Wavefront OBJ file of the C-alpha trace (Angstrom):
o trace
v -10.095 18.187 -9.428
v -6.417 18.874 -8.362
v -5.014 17.056 -11.039
v -3.300 14.267 -9.541
v -2.343 10.613 -10.530
v -5.746 9.040 -10.081
v -8.361 8.968 -13.105
v -11.483 10.963 -12.614
v -14.184 8.944 -10.402
v -17.279 9.823 -8.536
v -17.212 10.658 -4.847
v -15.754 8.056 -2.521
v -19.196 7.545 -0.845
v -20.542 6.471 -4.062
v -17.803 3.808 -5.154
v -18.697 0.318 -3.974
v -16.033 -1.715 -2.153
v -15.874 -4.770 -4.419
v -14.440 -2.367 -7.176
v -11.489 -1.468 -5.078
v -8.804 -3.839 -5.418
v -5.631 -3.575 -3.501
v -3.968 -6.720 -3.259
v -1.189 -6.889 -0.896
v 1.085 -10.097 -0.500
v 3.171 -9.546 2.394
v 5.619 -12.461 3.497
v 6.237 -12.551 7.439
v 7.811 -15.325 9.374
v 5.956 -18.516 9.611
v 4.067 -18.181 13.013
v 0.910 -20.316 12.367
v 1.540 -24.110 12.782
v -2.294 -24.692 13.066
v -3.129 -23.455 9.580
v -3.303 -25.589 6.365
v -0.523 -24.965 4.003
v -1.936 -22.946 0.932
v -5.475 -22.509 2.526
v -6.716 -18.920 2.812
v -7.988 -17.676 6.314
v -9.860 -14.647 6.838
v -8.198 -12.230 9.227
v -9.684 -9.453 11.281
v -8.907 -6.117 9.469
v -8.252 -4.563 13.029
v -5.437 -7.273 13.453
v -2.206 -5.271 14.141
v -0.123 -7.297 11.501
v -2.885 -6.371 8.943
v -2.733 -2.470 9.963
v 1.009 -2.580 10.027
v 0.929 -4.221 6.512
v -1.451 -1.686 5.255
v 0.864 1.228 6.572
v 3.795 -0.248 4.647
v 1.840 -0.790 1.570
v 0.932 2.896 1.451
v 4.415 3.979 2.240
v 5.683 1.777 -0.371
v 3.207 2.888 -2.854
v 3.967 6.576 -2.314
v 7.690 6.058 -2.490
v 7.704 4.353 -5.662
v 4.843 6.204 -7.834
v 5.567 9.207 -9.751
v 2.380 10.959 -8.697
v 2.667 14.815 -7.633
v 0.421 14.015 -4.478
v 0.628 11.659 -1.387
v -1.923 9.170 -1.321
v -3.524 7.973 2.178
v -4.974 4.689 3.226
v -8.525 5.046 4.081
v -9.390 1.631 5.162
v -8.637 -2.168 4.873
v -11.578 -3.849 3.544
v -10.785 -7.492 3.518
v -7.780 -9.347 4.844
v -6.819 -13.025 4.337
v -3.619 -14.956 5.221
v -2.172 -17.839 3.372
v 0.564 -20.133 4.807
v 3.169 -21.170 2.212
v 6.759 -21.139 2.995
v 6.060 -18.171 4.968
v 2.940 -16.308 5.442
v 1.332 -14.474 2.590
v -0.965 -11.618 3.752
v -3.721 -10.558 1.074
v -5.432 -7.118 1.738
v -8.004 -5.374 -0.059
v -7.813 -1.492 0.757
v -9.256 1.992 -0.215
v -6.919 4.727 -0.934
v -7.402 8.279 -1.542
v -5.029 11.034 -2.937
v -4.108 13.892 -0.492
v -3.552 17.555 -1.252
v -0.099 17.484 0.089
v 2.291 17.457 -2.734
v 5.824 15.427 -2.627
v 7.433 18.853 -3.425
v 6.675 19.638 0.269
v 9.320 17.138 1.360
v 8.880 14.124 3.760
v 5.230 14.357 4.932
v 2.989 12.099 6.862
v 0.106 11.346 4.497
v -2.228 10.533 7.267
v -1.900 14.445 8.466
v -2.572 15.811 4.825
v -5.894 17.316 4.127
v -8.206 15.510 1.402
v -10.005 17.138 -1.475
v -13.492 17.717 -1.280
v -15.920 14.768 -1.346
v -16.744 15.606 -5.120
v -13.003 15.420 -5.796
v -11.782 12.261 -4.245
v -10.351 9.797 -6.062
v -9.692 6.112 -5.232
v -7.385 3.604 -6.955
v -6.904 -0.165 -7.103
v -3.192 -1.459 -7.118
v -1.711 -4.746 -6.622
v 1.586 -4.962 -4.407
v 3.326 -8.335 -3.651
v 5.785 -8.302 -0.773
v 7.952 -11.215 0.246
v 10.626 -11.642 2.976
v 11.055 -13.283 6.054
v 12.931 -10.676 8.200
v 11.237 -7.663 6.872
v 8.634 -6.205 4.479
v 10.378 -6.165 1.255
v 8.860 -4.920 -2.258
v 8.258 -7.729 -4.527
v 6.023 -7.586 -7.846
v 3.109 -5.970 -8.941
v 0.154 -5.595 -11.731
v -2.484 -8.303 -10.682
v -5.155 -5.584 -10.400
v -5.855 -2.964 -12.875
v -6.355 0.732 -12.543
v -10.052 1.146 -11.912
v -12.177 3.346 -14.147
v -15.709 4.117 -13.301
l 1 2 3 4 5 6 7 8 9 10 11 12 13 14 15 16 17 18 19 20 21 22 23 24 25 26 27 28 29 30 31 32 33 34 35 36 37 38 39 40 41 42 43 44 45 46 47 48 49 50 51 52 53 54 55 56 57 58 59 60 61 62 63 64 65 66 67 68 69 70 71 72 73 74 75 76 77 78 79 80 81 82 83 84 85 86 87 88 89 90 91 92 93 94 95 96 97 98 99 100 101 102 103 104 105 106 107 108 109 110 111 112 113 114 115 116 117 118 119 120 121 122 123 124 125 126 127 128 129 130 131 132 133 134 135 136 137 138 139 140 141 142 143 144 145 146 147 148
């Protein structure tokens, strides 16, 4: 293992999706008039808003943690939208730690090589975002670090 922030885990291919919990609460302007306030609605993971939210979440995670290596978002597993005073977007994602160190400067984690499959590590994290004109950091710690 290359000794990053993630605990030792089995290869990514053997990790079950339900064990990966990355909960994102993203507040965006209220744009859905047909939704019932407070209700959760499934959103396709391919939705551009979901993909944008996932990119922001991974960037925020990399900016705010003290890990040696950058992390990269592998995939969004599930997305739900909740209409409240704005729109909350809940995402369940998979992340993997890359081989690019933060000492290398401003690096695009999506272009970083990954460790061998036997060394890939995935982590669950909770992020909460709120804001009505932009993506803004909120609170964290709903999901626990995963141990397999």
